[in-house]
C-alpha positions in Angstrom: 14.9 -44.9 43.6 15.2 -47.1 40.5 12.2 -49.5 40.4 13.0 -51.1 37.0 13.1 -54.9 37.1 14.0 -56.9 33.9 12.9 -60.5 34.5 13.8 -61.5 30.9 17.4 -60.4 31.5 17.7 -62.7 34.5 17.0 -65.8 32.4 20.1 -67.9 31.4 21.3 -66.9 27.9 20.5 -70.3 26.5 16.8 -69.9 27.1 16.8 -66.4 25.7 18.5 -67.6 22.5 16.0 -70.5 22.1 13.1 -68.0 22.7 14.5 -65.6 20.0 14.8 -68.5 17.6 11.1 -69.2 18.0 8.2 -66.6 18.3 9.4 -64.8 21.5 6.5 -66.1 23.5 8.6 -66.3 26.7 9.6 -62.6 26.4 5.9 -61.6 26.0 4.9 -63.6 29.0 7.7 -62.2 31.2 6.8 -58.7 30.0 3.4 -59.1 31.6 4.8 -60.5 34.8 7.4 -57.8 34.9 4.8 -55.0 34.7 3.0 -56.5 37.7 6.3 -56.8 39.5 7.1 -53.2 38.8 3.8 -52.2 40.3 4.5 -54.1 43.5 8.0 -52.7 43.6 6.8 -49.1 43.2 4.1 -49.6 45.8 6.7 -50.8 48.3 8.8 -47.8 47.5 5.8 -45.4 47.9 4.9 -47.1 51.2 8.4 -46.3 52.5 8.2 -42.7 51.2 4.9 -42.3 53.0 6.6 -42.8 56.4 8.1 -39.2 56.0 6.2 -35.9 55.8 8.7 -34.6 53.3 8.1 -37.4 50.7 4.7 -38.7 51.4 1.8 -38.5 49.0 -0.6 -35.6 49.5 -3.4 -37.8 50.8 -1.1 -39.1 53.6 -0.4 -35.6 55.0 -3.5 -35.3 57.2 -2.9 -38.8 58.6 0.7 -38.0 59.6 -0.7 -34.7 61.0 -3.2 -36.8 63.1 -0.4 -38.9 64.4 1.3 -35.8 65.9 -2.0 -34.2 66.9 -1.7 -31.4 64.4 -5.0 -29.5 64.1 -5.7 -28.7 60.5 -5.8 -25.0 59.4 -6.7 -23.2 56.2 -4.2 -23.1 53.4 -3.7 -19.3 52.8 -1.5 -17.8 50.0 1.8 -16.6 51.4 1.8 -19.0 54.3 3.3 -22.5 54.7 1.4 -25.4 53.1 -0.4 -28.1 55.1 2.7 -30.3 54.6 5.0 -27.7 55.9 2.7 -27.0 58.8 2.7 -30.6 59.9 6.5 -30.8 59.4 7.0 -28.0 61.9 4.8 -29.4 64.6 7.5 -31.1 66.6 9.7 -28.0 66.3 6.9 -25.9 67.7 6.3 -28.4 70.5 9.9 -28.2 71.7 9.4 -24.6 72.6 5.7 -24.7 73.4 4.4 -21.7 75.4 7.6 -19.6 74.9 7.4 -16.2 73.5 9.8 -17.1 70.7 7.7 -20.0 69.4 4.4 -18.0 69.8 5.9 -15.3 67.6 7.1 -17.8 65.0 3.6 -19.5 65.1 1.9 -16.1 64.5 4.2 -15.3 61.6 3.9 -18.7 60.0 0.1 -19.2 60.1 -0.9 -15.6 59.2 1.9 -14.5 56.9 2.0 -11.2 58.7 4.7 -9.5 60.8 4.0 -10.4 64.5 5.3 -9.4 67.9 4.1 -11.1 71.2 4.1 -9.2 74.5 3.5 -10.7 77.9 1.8 -7.8 79.5 2.4 -8.9 83.0 6.1 -7.9 82.5 4.9 -4.3 82.0 2.9 -4.1 85.2 3.8 -1.8 88.1 4.4 -3.8 91.3 6.6 -4.0 94.2 10.1 -5.3 93.4 11.3 -8.6 94.7 15.0 -8.2 95.6 15.7 -11.8 94.5 14.2 -11.2 91.1 14.3 -7.6 90.0 12.6 -6.3 87.0 14.4 -3.2 85.9 11.6 -2.0 83.5 9.1 -1.8 86.4 9.2 1.7 87.9 8.4 5.3 87.2 8.9 6.5 83.7 12.2 8.2 82.8 10.9 11.4 81.1 14.4 12.0 79.7 14.4 8.8 77.7 12.8 10.1 74.5 13.0 6.7 72.8 10.9 5.0 75.4 8.4 7.8 75.4 8.0 7.7 71.7 7.2 4.0 71.8 4.6 4.4 74.6 1.4 2.4 74.2 2.7 0.8 71.1 3.8 -2.8 70.3 7.3 -2.1 71.5 6.4 -0.2 74.6 8.7 -0.8 77.6 7.1 1.6 80.2 5.4 0.2 83.2 1.6 0.5 83.4 -1.1 0.1 86.1 -3.3 -2.9 85.9 -6.3 -2.9 83.5 -8.9 -5.5 84.5 -11.1 -5.3 81.4 -11.0 -8.2 78.9 -8.1 -7.9 76.5 -9.2 -6.3 73.2 -7.9 -4.2 70.3 -7.6 -1.0 72.2 -8.1 -1.8 75.9 -7.6 -4.4 78.6 -4.0 -5.0 77.8 -2.1 -4.7 81.0 -3.1 -7.5 83.3 -1.4 -10.6 84.7 -2.9 -13.3 82.5 -2.9 -11.2 79.3 -0.7 -11.7 76.2 -0.9 -9.4 73.2 -0.3 -10.6 69.7 0.5 -7.4 67.7 -0.1 -8.0 64.0 0.8 -5.9 60.9 -1.6 -6.6 58.0 0.0 -4.1 55.5 2.8 -5.4 53.3 6.0 -3.5 52.4 7.0 -3.1 48.7 10.5 -1.9 47.7 10.8 0.6 44.9 14.4 1.4 43.9 15.6 4.1 41.5 12.4 6.1 41.6 12.1 9.7 40.3 10.3 11.7 43.0 7.9 14.5 42.1 9.1 18.1 42.8 6.9 20.2 45.0 5.5 23.5 43.9 7.8 25.5 46.3 10.9 24.5 44.4 12.9 23.2 47.3 10.8 20.2 48.4 10.2 16.8 46.8 7.6 14.1 47.2 8.9 10.5 47.4 5.6 9.5 45.7 5.8 9.8 41.9 2.2 11.1 42.1 3.1 14.0 44.4 0.8 13.0 47.3 1.6 12.3 50.9 2.9 8.7 51.2 4.3 7.3 54.5 7.7 5.6 54.3 7.7 1.9 55.2 10.4 -0.5 56.3 11.2 -3.7 54.5 13.1 -5.9 57.1 15.8 -8.4 56.2 15.2 -12.1 56.7 14.4 -12.9 60.3 17.2 -15.3 60.8 17.8 -17.0 64.1 17.1 -14.0 66.4 15.2 -14.9 69.5 12.5 -12.2 69.5 11.0 -9.7 67.1 12.5 -6.2 67.2 11.0 -3.1 65.7 13.2 -3.3 62.6 11.9 -6.8 61.9 8.4 -5.9 61.0 6.8 -4.5 57.8 5.5 -1.2 59.2 5.6 2.5 58.7 9.0 4.0 59.7 8.7 5.7 63.1 10.3 9.2 62.6 12.1 9.1 65.9 13.4 5.6 65.1 14.7 6.9 61.8 16.4 9.8 63.5 17.9 7.7 66.3 18.8 4.5 64.3 19.6 5.7 60.8 21.8 2.8 60.0 18.9 0.4 60.5 16.7 2.2 57.9 18.9 4.4 55.7 21.4 3.1 53.2 22.0 1.9 49.7 20.4 -1.6 50.3 18.1 -0.6 53.1 14.6 0.9 53.2 15.5 4.4 52.2 18.3 6.0 50.2 18.5 9.5 48.5 20.7 10.2 45.5 21.1 13.9 44.7 22.0 15.4 41.3 23.2 12.2 39.6 25.5 11.0 42.4 26.3 7.3 42.6 26.5 7.5 46.4 23.5 8.3 48.6 23.4 11.4 50.7 25.4 10.6 53.9 23.3 9.3 56.8 24.7 12.0 59.1 23.3 14.7 56.8 19.8 13.2 57.1 17.5 15.3 59.4 14.0 14.1 60.4 11.5 16.9 60.3 7.8 17.6 60.2 7.3 18.8 56.6 3.5 19.0 56.5 3.9 22.8 56.2 7.2 22.6 54.3 10.2 23.9 56.1 13.9 24.0 55.2 16.6 22.2 57.1 19.8 23.7 58.4 22.7 24.2 55.9 24.3 20.9 55.0 21.3 18.8 56.0 18.6 17.1 54.1 15.2 17.1 55.7 13.0 14.0 55.6 9.5 13.4 56.9 8.8 9.7 57.2 5.1 10.3 57.9 4.4 12.2 54.6 7.3 11.0 52.4 8.6 14.5 51.9 12.1 15.7 51.3 13.4 19.2 51.8 16.7 21.0 51.0 18.3 24.1 52.6 18.5 27.5 50.9 21.1 27.5 48.1 21.4 23.6 48.2 18.3 22.7 46.3 18.4 19.5 44.2 18.2 19.7 40.5 17.4 16.0 40.1 16.7 13.3 42.7 16.6 9.5 42.7 15.2 7.7 45.7 15.1 4.1 46.9 12.1 3.7 49.2 9.5 1.3 50.5 5.7 1.9 50.4 2.9 -0.1 52.1 -0.3 -1.6 50.7 -2.7 -4.4 51.7 -1.9 -6.8 48.9 -0.6 -7.4 45.4 -3.1 -5.3 43.5 -2.7 -2.5 41.0 0.7 -1.4 39.7 3.4 -2.7 42.1 6.9 -4.1 42.3 5.8 -7.6 43.1 6.3 -10.9 41.3 4.2 -11.0 38.1 6.2 -13.6 36.1 3.1 -15.6 35.2 1.5 -12.6 33.4 4.5 -11.4 31.5 4.3 -11.6 27.7 7.4 -13.2 26.3 8.7 -13.4 22.7 7.4 -16.3 20.6 7.1 -17.0 16.9 3.7 -15.3 17.0 4.6 -12.5 19.5 7.2 -9.8 19.2 8.5 -8.1 22.4 10.6 -4.9 22.3 12.3 -3.1 25.1 11.1 0.5 25.8 14.7 1.4 26.9 15.9 1.0 23.3 13.8 3.9 22.1 14.0 7.7 23.0 10.4 7.8 24.3 7.7 5.4 25.3 5.6 6.7 22.3 8.5 5.8 20.0 8.6 2.3 21.5 4.9 1.8 21.0 5.1 3.1 17.4 7.9 0.7 16.7 6.0 -2.2 18.1 2.9 -1.4 16.0 5.1 -1.2 12.9 6.1 -4.9 13.3 4.5 -7.6 11.1 3.3 -9.9 13.9 -0.3 -9.6 15.1 0.7 -9.8 18.8 3.2 -7.2 20.0 4.4 -6.1 23.4 6.4 -3.2 24.9 8.3 -4.0 28.1 9.4 -1.4 30.6 12.2 -2.6 32.9 12.7 0.2 35.3 10.8 2.4 37.9 11.1 5.6 36.0 8.4 8.2 35.4 7.3 8.6 31.8 5.5 11.9 31.1 3.5 12.9 28.1 0.2 11.9 26.5 0.2 8.7 24.4 -1.7 8.1 21.2 -2.0 4.4 20.3 -3.4 3.4 16.9 -3.8 -0.3 17.7 -5.1 -1.2 14.2 -5.7 -4.9 13.8 -3.1 -5.9 16.4 -3.1 -7.0 20.0 -0.8 -4.7 21.9 0.5 -5.2 25.4 2.3 -2.4 27.4 3.8 -4.1 30.4 6.2 -3.5 33.3 8.7 -6.3 33.8 8.0 -8.3 36.9 9.1 -6.6 40.2 9.1 -3.1 38.5 6.5 -0.4 38.7 6.9 2.5 36.2 4.7 5.6 36.4 3.0 7.0 33.3 1.8 10.6 33.6 -0.6 11.7 30.9 -3.7 10.6 29.0 -3.8 7.6 26.7 -5.9 7.8 23.5 -6.6 4.3 21.9 -7.7 4.3 18.3 -9.0 0.9 17.3 -9.8 0.2 13.7 -10.5 -3.5 13.7 -12.7 -5.9 15.7 -9.6 -8.0 16.4 -7.7 -5.1 18.0 -6.8 -5.2 21.7 -4.8 -3.3 24.3 -3.5 -4.7 27.5 -1.9 -2.5 30.2 0.0 -4.6 32.7 1.9 -3.7 35.9 1.6 0.1 35.4 0.8 3.1 37.5 -1.0 5.7 35.3 -1.9 9.2 36.3 -4.3 10.1 33.6 -7.3 8.7 31.7 -7.8 6.2 28.9 -10.0 7.4 26.0 -11.1 4.6 23.7 -12.1 5.6 20.2 -12.8 3.7 17.0 -13.6 -0.1 17.1 -11.4 -1.6 19.8 -12.4 -5.1 20.7 -10.7 -5.6 24.1 -9.2 -3.3 26.8 -7.6 -5.2 29.6 -6.1 -3.9 32.8 -3.9 -6.4 34.6 -2.2 -5.5 37.8 -2.5 -1.9 36.8 -3.6 1.3 38.5 -5.5 4.2 36.8 -5.4 6.7 39.6 -8.9 7.5 40.8 -9.4 11.2 40.2 -6.7 11.0 37.5 -4.2 13.2 39.3 -3.6 13.9 43.0 -2.8 17.2 44.8 -0.1 17.7 47.3 -2.7 17.1 50.0 -3.6 13.8 48.4 -7.0 14.9 47.2 -8.1 13.9 43.7 -7.9 16.9 41.4 -10.0 15.6 38.4 -12.8 13.6 40.1 -15.2 15.0 37.5 -13.4 13.0 34.7 -13.6 9.2 34.2 -10.5 7.1 34.2 -11.8 5.0 31.2 -14.0 6.7 28.7 -15.4 4.8 25.7 -16.8 6.6 22.6 -20.5 5.9 22.1 -19.8 4.3 18.7 -17.6 1.6 20.2 -20.3 -1.0 20.7 -18.1 -4.1 20.4 -15.7 -3.4 23.2 -15.0 -5.7 26.2 -13.3 -4.3 29.3 -11.6 -6.6 31.7 -10.0 -5.8 35.0 -7.9 -8.2 37.0 -6.1 -7.2 40.3 -6.4 -3.6 39.2 -7.5 -0.2 40.6 -9.2 2.4 38.5 -11.4 5.5 38.6 -14.8 5.7 37.1 -15.7 3.9 33.8 -18.0 5.5 31.3 -18.9 3.0 28.5 -22.0 2.8 26.2 -24.8 0.5 27.2 -24.5 -1.4 23.9 -20.8 -2.4 24.4 -20.1 -6.0 25.2 -19.6 -5.6 28.9 -17.2 -5.2 31.8 -15.7 -8.1 33.7 -13.7 -7.6 36.9 -11.8 -9.8 39.4 -10.1 -8.7 42.6 -10.3 -5.0 41.6 -11.4 -1.6 42.9 -13.5 0.9 40.9 -13.5 4.3 42.7 -15.5 7.3 41.8 -13.0 9.4 43.9 -15.9 11.2 45.6 -15.1 12.8 48.9 -17.0 14.1 51.9 -18.4 17.4 50.9 -19.0 16.6 47.3 -22.3 17.5 45.6 -24.4 15.0 43.8 -26.8 14.7 40.9 -30.2 13.8 42.3 -33.6 13.2 40.6 -35.8 16.3 40.9 -39.5 16.8 40.2 -40.0 20.3 38.8 -43.5 21.8 38.6 -44.8 23.9 35.7 -44.9 27.7 35.9 -47.0 28.9 38.9 -48.3 32.2 40.1 -46.6 34.0 42.9 -49.5 33.0 45.2 -51.0 29.7 43.9 -54.8 29.4 44.1 -56.1 26.0 45.2 -59.8 25.5 44.6 -60.3 22.3 46.7 -60.9 22.9 50.4 -59.0 19.7 51.4 -55.8 20.7 49.5 -54.3 17.1 49.4 -51.5 15.5 47.4 -50.5 11.9 47.1 -46.7 11.7 47.3 -44.5 8.6 46.6 -40.7 8.7 47.2 -38.6 5.8 46.0 -40.3 2.6 47.2 -42.3 4.4 49.9 -45.8 5.5 49.1 -48.1 6.8 48.1 -48.7 8.8 51.2 -51.2 11.7 51.5 -50.2 15.1 52.8 -52.4 18.1 53.5 -51.5 21.7 52.6 -52.4 25.0 54.1 -53.9 27.9 52.2 -50.9 29.2 50.3 -49.7 32.7 51.2 -46.8 32.6 48.8 -44.8 30.1 46.8 -42.0 30.0 49.4 -44.5 29.5 52.3 -46.1 26.7 50.3 -42.8 25.0 49.6 -41.9 25.1 53.3 -45.2 23.6 54.4 -44.9 20.8 51.8 -41.4 20.0 53.0 -42.6 19.9 56.7 -45.5 17.6 55.8 -43.4 15.2 53.7 -40.7 14.9 56.4 -43.4 14.1 59.0 -44.7 11.1 57.0 -42.2 8.6 58.5 -38.7 8.2 60.1 -37.3 6.8 56.8 -34.5 8.9 55.3 -36.5 9.1 52.0 -39.0 11.3 54.0 -36.9 12.9 56.7 -34.2 14.2 54.2 -36.7 15.3 51.5 -36.4 18.8 50.1 -39.0 21.1 48.7 -37.8 24.4 47.4 -39.3 27.3 45.4 -37.7 29.1 42.5 -39.1 32.3 41.1 -42.2 30.5 39.7 -41.8 26.7 40.2 -41.7 24.1 42.9 -38.8 21.6 43.1 -39.2 18.3 45.0 -36.3 16.0 45.9 -36.6 12.8 47.8 -34.2 11.9 50.6 -31.1 9.8 49.8 -31.3 10.7 46.1 -34.7 8.9 45.5 -37.2 10.0 42.9 -40.4 11.8 43.9 -43.8 11.2 42.2 -47.0 13.2 42.9 -50.4 11.8 42.0 -54.0 12.7 42.7 -55.1 12.2 46.3 -58.3 10.5 47.2 -61.1 13.1 47.5 -59.0 15.8 45.8 -58.8 15.7 42.0 -57.6 19.3 41.4 -54.7 20.2 43.7 -52.0 18.2 41.9 -53.0 19.8 38.6 -53.3 23.3 40.0 -49.8 23.1 41.5 -48.7 21.6 38.1 -47.1 18.6 39.7 -49.1 16.1 37.8 -47.6 14.0 35.0 -49.0 16.3 32.3 -47.5 19.5 33.6 -44.3 18.6 35.6 -41.0 17.4 34.4 -38.2 15.1 35.8 -34.7 16.4 35.7 -31.3 15.8 37.4 -30.6 18.7 39.8 -27.2 19.3 41.4 -27.5 19.3 45.1 -24.5 20.7 47.0 -23.3 19.4 50.3 -24.2 21.1 53.6 -22.3 24.3 54.1 -22.9 26.7 57.0 -19.9 28.9 56.2 -17.7 29.3 53.1 -14.0 30.2 52.9 -12.8 30.7 49.3 -10.1 32.7 47.6 -10.1 36.3 46.5 -10.9 35.6 42.8 -13.2 32.6 42.9 -14.0 30.6 39.7 -15.1 27.1 38.8 -15.8 25.0 35.8 -19.4 24.1 34.6 -20.0 20.9 32.5 -23.3 20.9 30.7 -24.4 17.7 29.0 -20.8 16.4 28.9 -19.7 19.4 26.8 -16.1 20.7 27.4 -15.9 22.5 30.7 -16.6 26.3 30.7 -15.0 28.4 33.4 -17.1 31.0 35.2 -15.8 33.6 37.6 -17.6 35.7 40.2 -17.0 38.0 43.1 -16.1 36.6 46.5 -19.4 35.9 48.4 -19.8 36.7 52.0 -22.2 33.9 52.8 -24.3 31.2 51.1 -27.0 33.6 50.1 -24.5 35.8 48.3 -22.9 32.7 46.8 -26.4 31.7 45.4 -26.8 35.2 43.8 -23.2 35.2 42.4 -23.5 31.7 40.9 -26.9 32.4 39.4 -25.6 35.5 37.7 -22.4 33.7 36.5 -24.5 30.9 34.9 -26.7 33.5 33.2 -23.7 35.3 31.8 -22.5 31.9 30.5 -25.9 31.4 28.8 -26.6 28.3 30.9 -30.3 28.2 31.8 -30.6 27.0 35.4 -32.1 28.1 38.7 -29.9 28.4 41.8 -31.8 27.9 45.1 -30.7 28.0 48.7 -32.1 24.9 50.3 -31.2 25.2 54.0 -27.4 25.1 54.2 -26.8 23.8 50.7 -27.0 25.1 47.1 -29.4 23.5 44.7 -28.9 24.0 40.9 -31.9 23.1 38.8 -31.2 23.1 35.1 -33.9 23.9 32.5 -32.9 21.3 30.0 -29.2 20.2 30.6 -27.6 18.1 33.2 -25.1 20.3 35.0 -22.0 19.3 37.0 -19.3 21.4 38.6 -15.5 20.9 38.8 -12.5 22.8 39.9 -11.0 25.2 37.4 -7.3 25.2 36.5 -6.6 28.3 38.5 -8.8 27.6 41.5 -9.0 24.2 43.2 -10.7 25.6 46.3 -14.0 27.3 45.4 -16.0 24.4 44.1 -15.3 22.4 47.2 -15.8 25.3 49.5 -19.3 25.8 48.1 -20.0 22.0 48.3 -20.5 21.8 44.6 -17.7 19.4 43.5 -19.0 16.6 41.3 -17.7 13.1 41.2 -18.4 10.7 38.4 -20.5 7.5 38.7 -18.3 4.5 39.3 -19.8 2.7 36.2 -22.3 4.2 33.9 -22.9 5.2 30.2 -21.6 8.7 30.8 -19.6 10.4 33.6 -22.7 12.0 35.2 -24.4 8.6 35.5 -27.4 9.8 33.5 -27.4 6.9 31.0 -26.8 3.2 31.7 -23.5 1.5 31.2 -23.1 -2.0 29.7 -23.7 -5.4 31.3 -21.2 -6.1 34.0 -19.8 -9.2 35.7 -18.2 -8.2 39.0 -16.3 -10.7 41.1 -14.6 -9.8 44.3 -14.8 -6.1 43.5 -15.1 -3.0 45.7 -17.1 -0.2 44.0 -17.0 3.2 45.6 -19.6 5.3 43.9 -22.9 5.0 42.1 -23.5 2.3 39.5 -26.0 2.4 36.6 -25.8 -0.5 34.1 -27.9 -2.4 31.7 -27.5 -5.8 33.5 -25.5 -7.2 36.4 -23.9 -10.3 37.7 -21.9 -10.0 41.0 -20.3 -12.2 43.6 -18.5 -11.3 46.8 -18.5 -7.6 46.0 -19.2 -4.4 47.8 -21.4 -1.6 46.4 -21.1 1.3 48.9 -23.5 3.5 46.9 -26.8 2.7 45.2 -26.6 0.5 42.1 -29.3 0.3 39.4 -29.7 -2.4 36.8 -32.2 -1.8 33.9 -32.8 -5.5 33.3 -33.8 -7.1 36.6 -35.4 -10.3 35.2 -31.9 -11.7 34.5 -28.7 -11.8 36.5 -27.9 -12.4 40.2 -26.1 -10.7 43.0 -24.7 -13.1 45.6 -22.7 -12.8 48.8 -22.4 -9.1 48.3 -23.1 -5.8 50.2 -25.6 -3.7 48.3 -26.3 -0.2 49.4 -30.0 0.7 50.2 -32.2 2.0 47.4 -30.5 -0.2 44.9 -32.6 -1.8 42.1 -31.2 -5.2 41.2 -32.1 -8.7 40.0 -32.6 -11.5 42.5 -30.2 -11.5 45.5 -28.7 -14.5 47.3 -27.3 -14.0 50.8 -26.5 -10.4 50.4 -26.2 -7.7 53.0 -27.9 -5.8 54.6 -30.4 -8.5 55.2 -32.6 -7.9 58.3 -30.3 -5.5 60.1 -30.1 -2.2 58.1 -27.2 -1.1 60.3 -24.9 -3.4 58.5 -22.7 -1.4 56.1 -19.1 -1.4 55.0 -16.5 0.6 57.0 -13.1 1.3 55.5 -9.8 2.2 57.2 -9.6 4.9 54.5 -11.3 5.6 51.2 -8.6 8.0 49.9 -6.3 6.5 47.2 -2.7 6.9 48.0 -3.1 6.0 51.7 -1.4 2.7 52.5 -4.7 1.2 53.9 -6.8 2.4 50.9 -10.1 0.4 50.6 -9.1 -1.9 53.5 -12.0 -3.0 55.6 -11.9 -1.4 59.0 -11.6 -3.5 62.1 -14.9 -1.9 63.1 -16.6 -3.3 60.0 -19.3 -5.8 60.9 -18.7 -9.5 60.6 -21.5 -9.9 58.1 -19.1 -8.1 55.6 -15.7 -9.1 57.0 -16.7 -12.8 56.8 -19.7 -12.6 54.3 -18.2 -14.0 51.2 -19.1 -17.5 49.9 -16.0 -19.1 51.4 -16.1 -17.2 54.7 -13.6 -14.6 53.7 -14.3 -10.8 53.4 -16.4 -9.2 50.6 -14.7 -6.9 48.2 -11.4 -6.5 46.4 -9.2 -8.0 49.1 -11.1 -11.2 49.3 -8.1 -13.0 47.8 -6.0 -12.2 50.9 -8.2 -14.5 53.0 -7.6 -12.4 56.1 -10.4 -13.9 58.3 -8.9 -17.4 57.6 -5.5 -16.1 58.7 -7.0 -14.9 62.0 -8.8 -18.2 62.4 -5.5 -20.1 61.8 -3.8 -18.1 64.6 -6.7 -18.7 67.1 -6.6 -22.4 66.3 -2.9 -22.6 67.1 -3.2 -20.5 70.2 -5.7 -23.0 71.7 -2.9 -25.5 71.4 0.2 -23.6 72.2 -0.8 -20.7 74.6 0.1 -21.6 78.2 -2.9 -22.5 80.4 -4.5 -19.6 82.2 -3.4 -16.9 79.7 -5.7 -14.8 77.7 -4.7 -13.7 74.2 -5.6 -10.5 72.4 -5.1 -10.1 68.6 -4.1 -6.4 68.3 -3.8 -5.1 64.7 -1.3 -2.3 64.3 -2.1 -1.8 60.6 
């Protein structure tokens, strides 16, 4: 609306002429009056606009909401604003209590796919002839579609009554119960992807990394349909639904399409055959096998594909790591100071990078505008430039290979944006900044066909010790371990995951106290035979020893005595073992052991050579518990000593752990590696003489190292992969760290440390609103967990990278962590999703819109 008001122009022309002939005093006076009149006019216009929710000022929104009795809710990214929520109130009221409006409410206030089920409609009861319910009755065992949906969100089979309170997995089917099925995972569409061929030659993995990846469905806009159907939700594709309703999921512009050998048309839908390909089978002639649960494709004998292009949809919790989501705000564009080149204009990605670095401008960028797979190692001599390698918004290319960055100037910088990288980044020279923005460096570097990381012993980011001026920044990124020198300028993270890629059954480097050389039967002169033992923060505690009959018997007696000291895991999991002529002491849970002189006995510690003067501290490799072993016919593994290149050792197939100990000891001796191999209960213990030793799978044998429980994972952050030396100072915000952390100094907020973290400097820094694993050594804490209840610990839906729910907090995770951040959201990398607030929003709305007498259960499907 035009609010301009020219008072001077309203005067008769005679007065304006006279005023111009003089000093213009009248014009100046009317200009002052006009300004005030304009203010009044605009205020009147604004008052009229404030009558309407669409045009009112932001401060008016809650007042209009109060007029229509709108209960305020949290504003959450991806959901309607407070203004829109107030605007929809009357629409919701018109259909209050109906299933259609309840579903719409759930979708709007959570941003998740939702489906509402009135469970009383699925109860078995006697039919009323005036109001028949056809779905109530015995199950039709010939209806495969209904049977496959049984006990799911779209179940249509009648159930007996369940009188328990409605919850996630029980108490559904009762007269007053209503279930709100919710899907937390989001679907992301990836067109024109190059799948990874399987080792058998006839199979393909839809995932470009070659790991199992369930296929998801990306529904079209909901439209005006009354109720949610199965093909309206962002969820994994149900194999039977894909087989029965191919036209809903398969097609050029749908959730899945397969293009074989350069064809412009997808494989016909009637040729698609759903199969279980976990053990790789071939389909019948003329068919193409597809397994929606693993994302695998199979071809018949004689009809194998030479090349394959696939359009598919994958699932993940949020917009983190490399992904085909909107990143327009982060894209580097061409300016007078920045040159941007298109990678498609050059034969290879390396050529495009070389061309960008050859330009005269200080800031250069290489943009990738497709979802292709780029294979091959990259060498990037950044020089004095700031280089960005970025994927265009809504694209996610895959880079397979290692990246070597050679910085030569303190102004040099490298930014990786929007990429999925299977490999590691090695930083050499004098790089000033390494930034990961919406990028994934695959934890474990590369994945096997079973989804397991194959190179967990190698860091994803490795910084040369001489690079002491480097800053590392992570934002909305996923990476494996980071090994950077303590003297570098630090690591800063926001909304990211750092994963050591450790797995159940991995071994670990643990502090060990090794005695000096002893006789086969030690002689103890003091009749009391006492030792003072401290483990971690516990101690000193005194133990009494028997008269030694042998070194082995003495070790067993010491272990029994230490384990009996208390119920703390530092004591109950302690290990005392004997080598040929030494004693080795390990504290439970990886804590350090110290032995001092006991009161009344000044000789025993010295005679057992466990005193400070005679003993030594080292890092021993403790394997995981193994009662039986199953390895290949020609076992071998790689040994890494003091971060030297891996050395492959081979040995004969052992029959049991005792034989494995002998074989491994002989193999280490043949490789000139000085270490003792001990059988400690049901695990192998390798105690090096001088070097820190780790084990990794060899190129030819990926099984043996894990079968023996000796696989080594890196520390999540440290100065070296083994975690022996400290890493730099870190500032961690909304970050999930899976693995040990050893750094110089730490600041952390709203983060999760699922393994012990040690900071050298504890007089400075702060850790706030975070979960910190027991036995950590940190500066002051503020409202961290666990507090009084040591049972509080994070629980994840899955810790394996590549699974859709990777690093997502489990529904069983305690509320102290799920709502433990400073704003009441969850701790860790997915803090930005504000999932607890979404749930609260729905419960607030249900109090208002759910019909009286009904009980609601929020049931999470993903």
